[in-house]
N, C-alpha and C positions, 0 to 999 in steps of 0.2 A: 661758712657763708650760707644763709638760709635760701631756700628756693624762692625766687621772686614771684610776685603775684602774676606777672605776665606769663612766665614759664609754667607755673602751676596751672593756669587756665588752659594753656596749650595742651598740657599733658592730660588734663581731665577731659578736654574735648576729644582728644584722640582716643582715650579709653572708651568714651561713650560711643565712638564710631567704629571701634575695632571689632571685627567679627570673630576674633580668635581669643579664647579665654586665656591661653598660655601667655600671649604677649600683653593682654590686659593686666594680668597678674604681675608680669615683669615690671611694667611701668608703675603700677600701684605700689609695689614693694620699694622701688627706687624713690618714689615720691614720699612715702612714709619715712624712709631713711634719710631724706633730705640730701640725696646724692646728686648735687648740682652738676658735677663734672660728667657723670654718666648720662644724666638727662640732657645736658647740652650736646653731647655727642649724638644722641638719638634724635635731637631736634635742630640739628645744624642746617637743615634745609632738605628739600626733596631730592631723591635720587634722580639723576638726569641721564639721558642717552649719551654715552661716550663712544669710544672707539668700537666697542662691541655691545652696545645696548645698555640695559640697566645692569649694574653689578654692585654688590655691597655686602656688608657683614649681616648675618642673620640676627634678627632681634626685633624689638618693638620700636615704633616711631617712624616718622617720614624719612629718616636718613638710613633706614635699615631695610633689608629684604624680609618681608613678612606677607601674610595673606592679604592684609589691607593694601599694601603697595602693589601686590600682584593683581588684586581686583581692579584697582584704579588703572594700572597699565593696560589691562585686558579690555576694560570698557572704553578706554581711550583709543585702542587699536580698532575695536569694533565700530566705534562711531566714525573713525577715519575711513574705514572700508565702506561703511554705509553711505557716507557723504560722497564717496568717489564712485559709487555704483558697482563695486566689485565684490561685495560681501557674499554674493550668491556662489562664488567660486570656492569659498571655504578657506579654512586655515589649518595647516598641519601643526600639531603640537607634540613635541618630543621632550624627553628629559633624560638626565643622567642619574647617577646614584647618590648624589650629595644629600646631606640632611635637608629635608623639606622639598626636594625636587619633585617627587611623585605628587605630593599634596599641591604644590604650586601648579603643576601641569593640569591636574584635575580641576583646580579652581579656574585656571585660564580657560579650559574647555567649557566649564559651566557658565562663566560670564559671557563668553562669546556666543554660546548656544542660546542663552537667555535673551541676548540682544538680537537674535535672529540670524546669526552667522553659523553655517554648517562647519563642523569640526572633524578633522581626521586625527584621532588621538592615539598615540603610542601606548600599547598595552604593557610594554617592558622597557627598561632602560636601554639606551643604545648610544653610539657615538654621534657627535654633532654632525659630521658629514652625511650621515644617513637621513637626518631631518632636512638638511639643505637639498639633498637629491630628491627627496620625496615631494618637496614643494613643486619642483619642475615636472616630475613624473605625473603627478596628480593634477597639474594645471591649477594649483591653488592660488588664491589671491595673496597669501602671506604665509609665513611660518614663524613659530615661536619655539625656541630651544631653551629649556630650563637648565642652565649650567653656569658654573663659574670657571670653567676651563681649568687652568693651571693655578688658580688662586689658592690660598690656604684653606684649611678645612672649615673655618667659621664663615666662609663666604658662600653666596649663591648669586645667580644672575638670571636675566631674562633677555635672551638674544632674539632679535627680530629680523626676519627676512621679508623682502617684498616679493611680488609675483614672479620675478625673474630668477628667484632662488639666491639672490645676492643680499648681503646685509643692507639695511636701509641707510640712506644718505640724506643730507639736507636737500630740500626743505621738509622731507617726510618726517624726520625725527622731531623737528620743531612743531609741525602740525599735530603729530600724535601727542607731543608733550602739552600743547595747549589744551587738547581734549582731556588729557589726564588731569590737568589742573582744574578743569571745570567739572570733574566727575562727581563731586559732592562726597558725602559721608560714605565710607566703604561699606558700612553695615546696610546701607540702603541700595547698594548695587546688587541687582539680581544675579543669582548664581544657581544654575540648575544642572547639577552634575549627572542627572539621570535623563536629560533631554534626549528625545529621539533624533535630534540634529547631530548628536555625537556618534560618529562611526569609529569603532575600535579597529585600528590598523593591525593586520596580521603581521607579526614580527618577522616570521620566516619569509613571507612573500616580499616584504618591504626591503629587508636586508639583501635577499637574493637578487632583486631587481637592481639595487645599488651595485652589487658586486659584478653583475652581468655587464654593466656599462663601464665601470672603471677598468675591468680586465681588457676591454677593447683598446685602451689607450697605450698599452705596453706590448711590444712585439714579442713573438715567440723567440726563445733563445735558450742558451744553456741554463741549467737550474741546479747545478751541483754547488751548493752553498750551505755551510753550517752557520746557523744564525742563533744568537741568544736574543730573546725578546722579553721586554717588560712593558706592561701597561701602566706601571706606577700606581697601582691600587685603583685603576680606573676601569672603564667599560670596554676597552679595546680588544681584549683577549679573544673572545668568542668569534668576533668578526675577522680579526687578524688570522686566526687559525684556519678559518674557512677560506679566506682569500689566499693564504699561502698554499693550502692544499689544492685549490682549483687552479692556481698558477703553475703547479707542478714542482714546487720546492719541497725538500724534505721537511718533516715537521720541525718547528722551532723548539729550541731549548728554552723553557720559560723560567724566569726568576720566581721561584715558588713563594718567597716572602712578599712579593708584590703582585701576585697573579690575580687574586680575587678582588672584586670591587669593595672598597672599604672607605667610607666617607671621612674617616678620621686620619687617613694617610699615616699609619704608625711609623713607617720608615722614612717618610719624606714630609716634614712639616710644611715645607714649601714645595708642593708636588710639580715643580717645573723642571724638566730635564736639563735646563740651563743652570740650575742652582747647584752649587758645590755639594757633593755627596750623594745626590739623587741617583746617579748611575753607578755608584761604588759596588753595589751587589751584583749588578749586571756585568761590570768589567771583571770582577773577581771570578764570576762563573765562566765568563768567556775565556779567561786565561786557564782556568782549571780544565775546561772542556776542549781547549784548543780550537775555539770557534773562529770563523773567518771575520765576522762583523757582529756588532751589537746594534739592535734596532730598539728604540724606545718611543712610545707615544706618551703624550700627556694624558691626564685622566679622562678627557672627553674625546681623545684620539684625533684632534684636528691639527696637532703639531707632531713633528718628527725630529728625533735626535738620532744621530748615527755615530758610531765609534768603532775603532779597531781595539783589540785587547789592550794595546799600549798607547792609544791615542784617541782623544775625543775631538771630532770635527766641530768647528764653529758653524753657526747658522749660515754665515756667508760662504764658507767652504762647501757646505752641502748645496747651497744655492748655485754655486758655480758648477759643481759636478752635475746636478740635475739639469741645469740650464743647457749645458753642452750636450748632455745625453738626449734631452728631448728635441733639441735642434737636429741632432744626428739621426733621430728616430722618426722625424716628420719631414714632409715636403710641402711645397706650395708657396706661391708668391704672396699669398694673403696672410702669412704667419706674422705674429708679433710676440715679443716677450715683454715682461714688465717686472719692475722691482720697486720697493718702497724707497723713499728718498734717503732713509738712514741706512740702507743696505749697500753693500760693496759695489763699486763701479766696474768690477770685473765682468759682470754680466753684459754690460754695454759693449765691452771689447770682444767678448765671445760672439755676441750677436752680430756685431759689425763684420767680423770675419766670415760669418755665414750669410752676409748680405740680408739680414733680417732686422727690422727696426726694433729698438729697445726703448720702452717708455718708462718714465719715472712718475710715481704717484705719491700722495701723502701716505703716512703710515696707516695701515689697516686694509684688510682685504675687501672692505666695502668699496674701496677705490681700485685696487688691483684687479678685481674680478670684472670690472666694467671696461677695462682697456680693450679697445677694438670695437666697442658697441657703436660708436659714432661713425666710424669709417668702414665698417663691415669687415674688419680684420679678425683673424682667428687666433685667440690667445692660446699658444701651445705651452707656455710656461710663465708662471708668475711666482714671486716670492718676497718675503720680508725676513730680515735676519733673525727675528725672534722665532725661528724654527717653523715658519708657516710656508707651505708650498702648494701650488696648484699645477697638476700635470694632466688632468683629465677634464674635458668640457662637460662631463656629467655632473660636476659639482662646481658651482660658482662661489667657492669659498676655499679657504685653506683646508687641506685634507691630508692628515697624517698617514692614512691607510693606503691610498693610491700612491702617495709619495714613497711610502715604504716599498711598495711593489716596484716602482721605478728604480729606486736605489738598489734593491735586490737584483734586478735585472742587470744593472750596470756592474755590480760587484761580482756577479757570476761570470761576467765576460772578462774582467781584468781587475787587478788590485786597485782599490780606491786611492791609495796613496800615490801609486804610479800615475793614475789618471789626473790627479790634482797637480802633481809635479809637471806633467806635460802641459797642462793649461797655463801654469805659471811661466814656463819657459817660453811659451808663445805670446802671452799677453802681459807679462810682468807679474811679479809676486805681490799680491794684495793681502796685507795682514790687517785684521780688524780686531778690536776689543771694545769692551764697554764697561762702564761703572754705573751702578745704581745708588742713588742717595735716597734713603728711606725717610719718610716723615710720618707724623701721627695721623695726618689727614690730607686729602687731595688739595685742599685750599692752600695749605702750607707749602706743598710741593710746587704749586703754580706760582705762589708768591716768590719763592726762591728762584725759579726759572726767570720770572719777570725781572728780578734784580740783575741777573746776568745780562739780560737783553737791554736793560736800561743803561748800564755802564759796561759795554763790551770791551775786553782788552784789545789793544792794538797790536800785540805780539804774544806769541806763546813760545816759551823757551828760547827767546831771542830771535825767533823767526817772525817776520811781519805777517800779520793776520788781518784779513778783510772779513768783517762781520756781515753776513747776509741774513736779514731778518724777514721771515715769512709771515709776520703778523698781519700784514695787509694783503697777503697773496702776491705771488710772482711766478714767473715761468709757466704761465697758464694753469697754475694750481690755486685752489681756494685758500683763504687765510688759514694759517696754522700757528700754533704756539710752538714755534721752532726757530732756532737760530743756528746758522752754520758758520764756522770759522774756516775760511779758505786760506791755507798757509802758502807762502811764497814758494816753498819747496814742493808743492803739489800734494801735500798731505792735508788732512782736514779733521776737524772736531765738530760734532753736532750735539746740540743740547735741546731736550724737550721734556716736559712732564709726561708721565705715563697716562694713557687714557683709561686704564683699567685698575691701577693700583696707586696708592699714595707715595709716589717716588718720582724723582727726576732721573732721566737716563742720559748718560753722556756716551757718545759713540766716537771711536777713534779709527782712522784708516790711514795706513802707510802704504805707499806704492814703491816697490824696489824694481826698477826696470831690468837690473842685472841678475835678478832671480837669486840674489845672495840672501839666504834665509837668516843667517846669523846677523848680518848687517841690518836687515829689515826688523828683526826682533829688538835689536838695540835701539833703533830709531823709534819703534813703537813704545818701548819702555820710557825713553826720554820724553816723548810727547805726552804720555799719560802722567809722568811725574810733574812735568811743567804745568799741566792743566790742574793737577791736584793742588799745586801751590796757589793757583788762582782761586779755586773753589774754597780753599781753607781761609783765604783772606776775606771772603764775603760773609756778611752777617747771616747767621743761621736762623 
């Protein structure tokens, strides 16, 4: 099939406006080859703000992460700040080690500065929580972190924080998006990377200030703990080592094959600690060294995975352990905890026993971090099952490093397996699992989820199911692309398209009041198998 005149015109217009020779050449080669499929992917529509800002595959065109889309995003952010009279407070810009990250950060700084916005620019790659912390410490109006977090190597992203140090929420994202859409040709957007408005942040000072604050959230205690650590080819190692030393722990045993930042992630094509195989090297090393626990961060160190040499904890299990520990480590009638709606209900029971309110939010730390803002409560713990945890008020986002410190403090006091068993004995055994259905693009994933919502099953595995659709908002939550199947036996299934990847995520939770693990595992397997049959019957 030849390239249509309409598509060819789009491509040529983009080439004419693209400031980067590499991506111009990429598009020209595809146009010359008549590669309609590849061009359609690159021109499927502009990147939009999702659960964690802009994120997409590196490459040419409006559907890809490139210098043109970064320029447009940056001028849109600059115009929003100028329109709201906060631009003079400046923007913190940080980046990780991914392909394109440093160039994107410099471009972001150059566009902001050229628009009249002061910039605090990271001079070296560092973890996402350091950027989030710096926004608040410096009193900046906003922050930008160039990262794709745990996405595969071909991806990158543009994560935006507001002046509170939290990720942006509606209507800010829509207002910035409107200004991005009106930004004009990227080649005409001014970019001055040598502007005197750009201040280079001292890495040592910035990281040290971050560590100073997160160390305050964890009490002093025993520190005799042998830990195997992996940053999964990311940027966490240097900061983790300093954190561990300052906290008084013995030096970690580091997984050598995954120690240094590597944007190609050679041992982990999907560098998410939740993915099968990513922790294999760490677990093998832990068994060989007789380590007490394994700690892993994702590549930008905002997520935490925890394991024993013979057991990997789920994100919900870590959430229960950390939630109970932070409630036991803090005091005050103003405390509150929070979880995302797809996370286990165990935290609610733990909090109720401590006489502390537990709030439920939509998926994403942009919502979790804001719990308590309206009624003056103090968020002492927040989490989402996708390995995201907040344990320190110093960072209004998920933070895999401060969470690692908290889990290390707990593990040095008692075995984590024993602590989890005790929680289950008191509050019922909550077992969770999930399944991801991958698609070629985000639109296909959303369409598949919409099909389930349009014709929801009335039962799952012979158990009556009530479908609760959050499409129009409910339970004081904004509208969300989410449906929950509440089963008559107290178990549940949740379905939603991912906000950062082209996939649909299905979540399963089984509650066993008698704390019979074998019985709960069988019930969970039956629930998953029954829902698999429903999924298999739907058009793909």
